[in-house]
C-alpha positions as CSV (number, residue, x, y, z in Angstrom):
1,M,13.9,14.4,11.8
2,Y,11.1,15.1,9.2
3,H,8.4,12.4,8.7
4,Y,8.0,12.8,5.2
5,E,4.5,11.6,4.5
6,E,3.9,13.8,1.4
7,C,5.6,11.3,-0.9
8,G,2.7,8.7,-0.2
9,L,4.9,6.4,1.9
10,S,4.3,6.2,5.7
11,N,7.9,5.1,6.6
12,V,10.0,7.8,5.3
13,W,11.9,10.0,7.4
14,L,14.4,12.8,6.4
15,L,17.4,13.3,8.5
16,D,18.3,16.5,6.9
17,G,18.0,18.4,3.5
18,Y,14.7,20.3,4.7
19,T,13.7,23.4,6.3
20,I,10.9,24.0,8.3
21,E,9.4,27.9,8.5
22,N,6.4,29.2,9.8
23,D,4.2,31.6,7.4
24,D,1.7,34.0,8.8
25,D,-0.7,33.0,6.0
26,Y,-0.3,29.3,5.9
27,G,1.3,28.1,9.2
28,E,4.2,25.7,9.1
29,T,5.7,25.1,5.6
30,V,8.3,22.7,4.8
31,S,10.9,23.1,1.9
32,I,12.8,20.0,0.8
33,A,15.9,20.2,-1.2
34,S,15.9,18.4,-4.7
35,V,12.6,16.5,-4.4
36,Y,13.1,14.8,-7.8
37,D,16.4,13.4,-6.6
38,L,14.8,12.4,-3.3
39,H,12.1,10.4,-5.2
40,K,14.5,8.9,-7.4
41,T,16.6,7.6,-4.4
42,I,13.4,6.5,-2.6
43,G,12.4,4.7,-5.7
44,L,15.6,3.1,-6.3
45,F,15.9,1.9,-2.5
46,L,12.4,0.2,-2.9
47,I,13.3,-1.7,-6.2
48,T,16.6,-2.9,-4.9
49,Q,15.9,-3.3,-1.0
50,S,12.2,-4.2,-0.6
51,P,11.8,-7.9,-0.6
52,E,8.0,-7.6,-1.5
53,L,6.4,-4.6,-2.9
54,Y,3.3,-3.6,-1.1
55,G,0.5,-1.2,-1.7
56,E,1.9,2.2,-1.0
57,Q,5.1,1.3,-2.7
58,I,3.5,0.1,-5.8
59,R,1.5,3.4,-6.0
60,F,4.7,5.4,-5.4
61,L,6.4,3.6,-8.1
62,R,3.4,4.2,-10.5
63,K,3.1,7.8,-9.8
64,E,7.0,8.3,-10.0
65,L,6.5,6.5,-13.7
66,N,3.8,9.2,-14.3
67,L,1.3,6.4,-15.1
68,S,-2.5,6.0,-14.5
69,Q,-3.5,2.5,-12.9
70,K,-5.0,1.8,-16.2
71,N,-1.9,2.5,-18.3
72,L,0.4,0.6,-15.8
73,A,-1.9,-2.3,-16.0
74,G,-1.6,-2.0,-19.7
75,L,2.2,-2.1,-19.6
76,L,2.1,-5.0,-17.0
77,G,-0.4,-7.1,-19.0
78,V,-2.8,-7.1,-16.2
79,G,-6.3,-5.7,-15.3
80,E,-6.8,-2.3,-14.0
81,T,-8.6,-3.7,-11.0
82,S,-5.5,-5.8,-10.3
83,V,-3.4,-2.8,-10.0
84,R,-6.2,-0.9,-7.8
85,S,-6.2,-4.2,-5.5
86,W,-2.4,-4.1,-5.2
87,E,-2.4,-0.6,-4.2
88,A,-5.2,-1.1,-1.6
89,D,-3.3,-4.1,-0.2
90,R,-6.1,-6.3,-1.2
91,G,-4.0,-8.6,-3.3
92,R,-0.4,-9.7,-4.1
93,I,1.4,-8.5,-7.2
94,G,3.0,-11.7,-7.9
95,S,6.7,-12.3,-8.5
96,P,6.8,-11.8,-12.4
97,T,4.8,-8.6,-12.4
98,D,6.8,-7.3,-9.4
99,R,10.1,-7.8,-11.3
100,L,8.7,-6.1,-14.5
101,L,7.5,-3.2,-12.3
102,R,11.1,-2.8,-10.7
103,A,12.7,-3.2,-14.2
104,L,10.3,-0.4,-15.7
105,Y,11.1,1.9,-12.8
106,K,15.0,1.3,-13.0
107,E,14.9,1.9,-16.6
108,H,12.8,5.1,-16.0
109,V,15.4,6.7,-13.9
110,Q,18.7,5.1,-15.5
111,G,17.9,3.7,-18.9
112,D,17.1,4.7,-22.4
113,G,13.5,3.9,-22.6
114,E,14.0,0.8,-24.7
115,L,12.3,-1.6,-22.2
116,R,9.1,0.4,-22.0
117,N,9.0,0.6,-25.8
118,M,9.6,-2.9,-26.2
119,I,6.7,-3.7,-23.7
120,E,4.4,-1.2,-25.5
121,K,5.2,-3.0,-29.0
122,L,4.7,-6.4,-27.5
123,N,1.3,-5.2,-26.3
124,H,0.4,-3.7,-29.5
125,Q,1.3,-7.0,-31.4
126,E,-1.0,-8.9,-29.0
127,R,-3.9,-6.7,-30.4
128,T,-2.8,-7.1,-34.1
129,L,-3.3,-9.9,-36.5
130,V,-0.2,-12.1,-37.2
131,P,0.4,-12.6,-40.7
132,K,0.4,-16.1,-41.9
133,S,3.8,-15.8,-43.3
134,V,6.8,-13.6,-43.1
135,S,9.5,-13.0,-45.6
136,F,13.1,-12.4,-45.0
137,K,15.8,-11.1,-47.5
138,Y,19.6,-11.2,-47.6
139,G,20.9,-7.6,-48.6
140,N,23.9,-6.4,-50.4
141,N,25.4,-5.4,-47.0
142,H,25.3,-9.2,-46.2
143,S,22.8,-9.1,-43.5
144,W,19.2,-10.2,-43.0
145,H,16.2,-8.0,-43.1
146,Q,12.6,-8.4,-42.8
147,S,10.9,-8.0,-46.2
148,L,7.6,-6.0,-46.2
């Protein structure tokens, strides 16, 4: 059994799928089969089986999403200090934000990117002026469209 601490999680052990070799120059080296698939499997386990996400799990998911603390905070609609606190186990993530992080990760590995696009669009809308009125037009194809 191999204690796979390199992923950033303290409780992950590999039963197989790895080889340990001794290198004359570098000492003991570990080779792990399909690290991408392993991390995807770990992430899916976390979002479906962990009742509450804690620091190192949040950090793992953020890194797998390839996001900085600042960018994750922007997607989740929280401050960067909140993400920093969660990852250091100095605060709780809160249920709605926890669910959104899980949904973002699931879509990242199994979806089409639409959830993330929608969230980014909503975040952008919060920073833009809302028009006083909007117009809609009924087209020849018998459907409604926003008139620009």
